[in-house]
C-alpha positions as CSV (number, residue, x, y, z in Angstrom):
1,M,0.0,0.1,-0.1
2,P,1.0,3.6,-0.7
3,L,2.4,5.7,2.2
4,T,-0.7,8.0,3.4
5,V,0.4,11.5,3.7
6,A,-1.1,14.7,5.2
7,L,0.4,18.1,4.7
8,C,0.2,20.7,7.1
9,G,0.9,24.1,5.5
10,L,0.2,25.1,1.8
11,G,2.8,27.9,1.2
12,S,5.8,28.3,-0.7
13,A,7.7,25.2,0.4
14,A,4.4,23.1,0.2
15,Q,3.8,24.4,-3.3
16,R,7.0,24.4,-4.9
17,A,8.8,21.5,-3.5
18,H,6.8,19.0,-1.3
19,V,3.7,18.8,-3.7
20,P,5.5,18.2,-6.9
21,A,7.8,15.2,-5.0
22,L,4.9,13.8,-3.6
23,L,2.9,13.8,-6.7
24,D,5.9,11.9,-8.2
25,A,5.8,9.4,-5.5
26,A,2.0,9.1,-6.1
27,E,2.4,8.5,-9.6
28,A,5.1,5.8,-9.0
29,G,2.4,4.0,-6.4
30,T,4.4,4.7,-3.6
31,A,2.7,7.5,-1.7
32,A,-0.7,9.5,-1.7
33,I,-1.6,12.8,-0.1
34,V,-5.0,12.2,1.7
35,G,-5.3,15.6,3.3
36,V,-4.2,18.9,3.6
37,C,-4.6,21.7,6.2
38,D,-3.9,25.6,6.2
39,P,-5.7,28.5,8.0
40,D,-6.2,30.1,4.6
41,P,-8.8,28.3,2.7
42,A,-8.0,30.3,-0.4
43,R,-4.6,28.1,-0.7
44,W,-6.6,25.1,-0.7
45,Q,-7.8,25.7,-4.4
46,S,-4.2,27.2,-5.2
47,I,-2.9,23.6,-5.5
48,D,-4.7,22.0,-8.3
49,P,-3.4,18.0,-7.8
50,V,-4.3,17.9,-4.4
51,R,-8.1,19.3,-4.4
52,G,-9.1,15.7,-4.3
53,A,-7.5,15.3,-0.9
54,G,-9.6,16.6,2.4
55,A,-9.1,20.1,3.0
56,Y,-8.9,21.4,6.8
57,L,-8.2,24.4,8.7
58,D,-6.3,23.0,11.5
59,V,-3.9,20.2,11.9
60,V,-6.1,18.2,14.4
61,D,-8.6,18.0,11.9
62,V,-6.8,16.5,9.2
63,L,-5.1,14.0,11.7
64,D,-8.3,12.8,12.8
65,A,-10.1,12.8,9.4
66,T,-7.7,10.9,7.6
67,R,-5.3,9.0,10.0
68,P,-2.2,9.1,7.7
69,D,0.8,7.3,8.0
70,L,3.0,10.4,7.9
71,L,2.5,14.4,8.6
72,V,4.6,16.5,6.5
73,I,4.8,20.0,8.3
74,A,5.5,22.9,6.0
75,S,4.1,25.6,8.2
76,P,6.2,28.6,9.9
77,P,8.6,27.1,12.3
78,S,7.0,28.8,15.2
79,A,4.0,26.4,14.6
80,H,6.2,23.3,14.3
81,L,6.2,21.8,17.7
82,A,2.5,22.0,18.3
83,A,2.0,20.1,15.0
84,I,4.6,17.4,15.9
85,E,2.9,16.9,19.3
86,A,-0.5,16.6,17.7
87,A,0.9,14.0,15.3
88,A,2.7,12.2,18.0
89,L,-0.4,11.8,20.4
90,R,-1.9,10.0,17.2
91,D,1.1,7.5,16.9
92,V,1.7,9.4,13.3
93,D,5.4,9.8,11.6
94,V,6.6,13.0,11.3
95,L,8.6,14.9,8.5
96,C,9.0,18.4,9.6
97,E,10.2,21.4,7.8
98,K,13.5,23.0,9.3
99,P,14.4,24.8,11.6
100,L,13.5,23.2,15.0
101,G,15.0,24.5,18.0
102,I,14.2,28.3,17.5
103,G,13.1,29.0,21.1
104,P,14.9,28.3,24.5
105,G,12.6,25.4,25.5
106,D,12.2,24.0,22.0
107,A,14.8,21.1,22.0
108,A,14.1,20.3,25.4
109,E,10.3,19.8,24.6
110,L,11.4,17.9,21.4
111,R,13.4,15.6,23.6
112,Q,10.7,15.0,26.0
113,L,8.3,14.1,23.4
114,A,10.6,11.6,21.5
115,A,11.1,10.0,25.1
116,R,7.2,9.7,25.5
117,H,6.9,8.3,22.1
118,P,9.9,6.2,21.4
119,D,8.8,4.5,18.1
120,L,7.7,8.0,16.5
121,L,9.8,8.8,13.4
122,L,10.9,12.4,13.8
123,A,12.5,13.5,10.4
124,T,13.5,16.7,9.2
125,V,13.7,18.4,5.7
126,H,17.4,18.6,5.3
127,Q,17.2,18.1,1.6
128,Y,20.7,19.3,1.0
129,H,22.2,16.2,2.0
130,H,20.7,14.3,-0.9
131,A,23.1,16.9,-3.6
132,P,25.9,14.8,-5.1
133,A,28.5,17.7,-4.5
134,W,27.4,17.9,-0.8
135,Q,27.9,14.2,-0.3
136,R,31.4,14.5,-1.9
137,I,32.3,17.2,0.6
138,A,30.8,15.5,3.6
139,A,32.4,12.3,2.6
140,A,36.1,13.9,2.5
141,V,35.6,16.0,5.5
142,G,34.3,12.5,7.4
143,A,37.4,10.9,6.1
144,C,39.5,13.5,7.7
145,I,37.5,13.2,11.4
146,A,38.2,9.2,11.0
147,E,41.9,9.8,10.6
148,D,42.5,12.6,13.1
149,R,43.7,15.0,10.4
150,S,43.2,18.8,10.3
151,F,40.8,20.4,8.3
152,T,38.7,23.5,7.6
153,L,35.2,23.5,6.6
154,S,34.2,26.9,5.4
155,I,30.7,27.9,4.2
156,E,29.3,31.4,2.7
157,V,25.9,31.9,2.2
158,E,24.3,35.4,0.6
159,R,20.9,36.3,0.0
160,P,19.6,39.8,-0.9
161,G,17.1,40.0,1.9
162,T,14.7,37.3,2.7
163,D,12.9,35.1,-0.2
164,P,10.4,37.2,-1.7
165,L,8.3,34.0,-2.7
166,S,7.7,33.0,1.1
167,A,4.4,32.8,2.1
168,G,3.6,35.3,4.9
169,G,7.0,36.8,5.2
170,W,7.7,34.6,8.1
171,R,11.4,34.5,7.5
172,A,11.9,38.4,8.4
173,R,10.2,37.8,11.8
174,G,14.0,36.6,13.1
175,Q,12.9,36.8,16.7
176,V,10.1,34.4,16.6
177,E,10.9,32.4,13.7
178,G,14.6,31.7,13.7
179,G,15.8,34.3,11.1
180,I,19.0,33.6,9.2
181,L,20.2,30.9,11.5
182,G,17.0,28.9,11.2
183,D,16.8,29.5,7.6
184,H,20.2,29.1,6.3
185,A,22.7,28.1,8.9
186,V,20.8,25.2,10.2
187,H,21.5,23.1,6.8
188,Y,25.2,23.2,7.5
189,L,24.7,22.7,11.5
190,A,23.0,19.4,10.4
191,M,26.1,18.5,7.8
192,C,28.4,19.2,10.7
193,W,26.3,17.1,13.3
194,L,26.0,14.2,10.8
195,L,29.7,14.2,10.5
196,D,30.4,14.5,14.2
197,P,27.2,14.4,17.0
198,D,29.6,16.0,19.3
199,T,30.5,19.0,17.4
200,T,31.0,22.0,19.6
201,L,29.9,25.3,19.1
202,L,32.8,27.7,19.6
203,S,31.0,30.8,18.9
204,C,28.1,32.8,17.1
205,N,27.2,36.0,16.6
206,R,24.4,37.8,14.7
207,T,24.3,41.7,13.5
208,G,21.6,43.7,11.5
209,E,18.1,44.1,11.7
210,P,15.4,41.0,11.2
211,G,15.1,40.3,7.4
212,R,18.8,41.8,6.9
213,E,20.6,40.0,9.5
214,T,24.2,38.3,9.2
215,A,25.3,35.7,11.3
216,N,28.8,34.1,11.8
217,V,29.2,30.6,13.4
218,A,32.4,28.6,14.5
219,L,32.2,25.2,15.4
220,R,34.7,22.4,16.6
221,L,34.4,19.0,14.5
222,G,36.4,16.1,15.6
223,R,39.7,16.4,17.6
224,T,41.3,18.7,15.2
225,G,38.8,20.0,12.3
226,T,37.0,23.5,12.9
227,A,34.1,24.8,10.8
228,S,33.0,28.4,10.1
229,I,29.5,29.4,8.7
230,R,28.7,32.9,7.4
231,V,25.3,33.6,6.4
232,S,23.6,36.8,5.5
233,Y,20.3,38.4,4.1
234,A,22.4,41.6,3.3
235,G,24.1,40.2,0.2
236,A,24.4,41.7,-3.2
237,A,23.0,38.5,-4.8
238,R,22.3,34.8,-4.3
239,H,25.3,33.1,-3.4
240,N,26.5,29.7,-1.9
241,F,29.9,28.6,-1.1
242,V,31.2,25.4,0.6
243,A,34.9,24.5,0.6
244,A,37.0,21.6,2.5
245,S,40.6,21.9,3.1
246,T,43.5,20.6,4.8
247,P,46.8,22.4,5.9
248,D,49.0,20.2,3.8
249,G,47.0,20.7,0.4
250,S,45.7,17.0,0.4
251,L,42.4,18.1,0.4
252,D,41.0,21.1,-1.5
253,L,37.3,21.1,-2.5
254,R,35.3,24.1,-3.3
255,W,31.7,24.4,-4.5
256,A,30.7,27.5,-5.7
257,D,27.3,27.9,-6.8
258,G,26.9,25.3,-9.7
259,E,30.9,24.4,-9.9
260,L,32.9,22.0,-7.8
261,T,36.6,22.3,-8.0
262,S,39.1,19.9,-6.7
263,S,42.9,20.9,-6.4
264,T,45.8,18.6,-5.4
265,A,49.1,19.7,-3.7
266,D,50.8,19.0,-7.0
267,G,48.8,21.5,-8.8
268,F,46.1,19.3,-10.4
269,V,42.7,21.1,-10.9
270,E,39.3,19.3,-11.7
271,R,36.3,21.7,-12.4
272,V,32.8,19.9,-12.5
273,S,29.6,21.3,-13.3
274,V,27.0,20.6,-10.6
275,G,23.9,21.9,-9.1
276,A,24.0,25.1,-7.1
277,L,22.3,25.6,-3.7
278,S,21.5,29.4,-4.9
279,D,19.2,27.8,-7.5
280,R,15.7,27.4,-6.1
281,Q,14.5,25.0,-8.9
282,F,17.8,22.8,-7.8
283,V,16.9,22.9,-4.2
284,N,13.4,22.1,-4.9
285,D,14.3,19.1,-6.8
286,L,16.2,17.4,-4.0
287,Y,12.8,16.8,-2.2
288,R,12.3,14.0,-4.8
289,A,15.6,12.2,-3.4
290,L,14.7,13.1,0.2
291,Y,11.1,11.6,-0.3
292,A,12.5,8.3,-2.2
293,D,15.0,7.9,0.9
294,L,11.9,8.2,3.3
295,V,9.4,6.0,1.5
296,G,12.4,3.3,1.0
297,H,13.7,3.4,4.8
298,R,10.6,4.3,6.9
299,L,10.1,1.2,8.4
300,V,13.8,0.2,9.0
301,P,14.2,0.9,12.9
302,E,17.9,2.1,12.2
303,W,17.0,4.7,9.7
304,R,13.9,5.9,11.8
305,A,16.5,6.1,15.0
306,A,19.0,8.0,13.0
307,R,16.6,10.6,11.6
308,T,15.2,11.1,15.0
309,A,18.2,11.6,16.7
310,E,19.4,13.7,13.8
311,T,16.5,16.1,14.3
312,L,17.3,16.3,18.2
313,G,20.8,16.6,17.6
314,V,20.4,19.7,15.0
315,A,17.6,21.4,17.2
316,D,20.1,21.3,20.0
317,L,23.3,22.9,18.1
318,L,20.8,25.5,16.5
319,T,19.2,26.4,20.0
320,A,23.0,26.8,21.1
321,C,23.6,29.1,18.1
322,I,20.4,31.5,18.8
323,A,21.2,31.6,22.5
324,A,24.7,32.7,22.1
């Protein structure tokens, strides 16, 4: 039987990413959207392919009416915890958009909820993990950690303000919705946590007004590695840069928008065209791989436990950044 899915929130993320990926899964016979909810009824009619699903104002109503296998949460961050709890009380698995851990008590509440419902799948949308260039960089850094080699992971993200396509403008409400740290830095916090669950926050600072802020994060990975993350809504253009390097030059990988460059100590340089994290469509398309992974592994106990641990660990790390 296909995985039955209820979708909470019909804003930009749902329309551009979740619904297309779920419709692909429906066409393949692996998933079916059985219900949607959004407090704005006009959005129910804005997504033609899901008009056949039941539409509701509230997450509790869609859960009780449809009894899905999975609740997908694509509402603003401040609404995530309440929706997760509603699903947990009904033994419904969860896939929630990032970020989680934007308030001082959020991470602790998540851990308590997971402890009360140990069989619950609590997964977060960290779709960047499915980009091949991301995987190559992560594998190279993981090898450095395993071998106790010194390395530096450097990340830069620039956006000219918040996403203009974002429904409701929640990204500009940094004090209640996580701001630039929850919107962009969290993806890279997730990379670091997955590489080393003992990742240590060294420092974090955030400057600028909500919607135009810049944040800098410094982390310790493994015994001898460091990561620096600079994310900004005050950029001149959409730009993403990820680099991993070692002092001896044995590792030098640079992912600048759509190009991955690999250099060796003896001067050999390889350039490969890859997808760009600054390209909205490329990022949206990664949801297809995310859902394929979920559908294929949702019933595997080890995978479920790993995804829940990832959600809790990254929420802890984001909470620490925002508190700092």
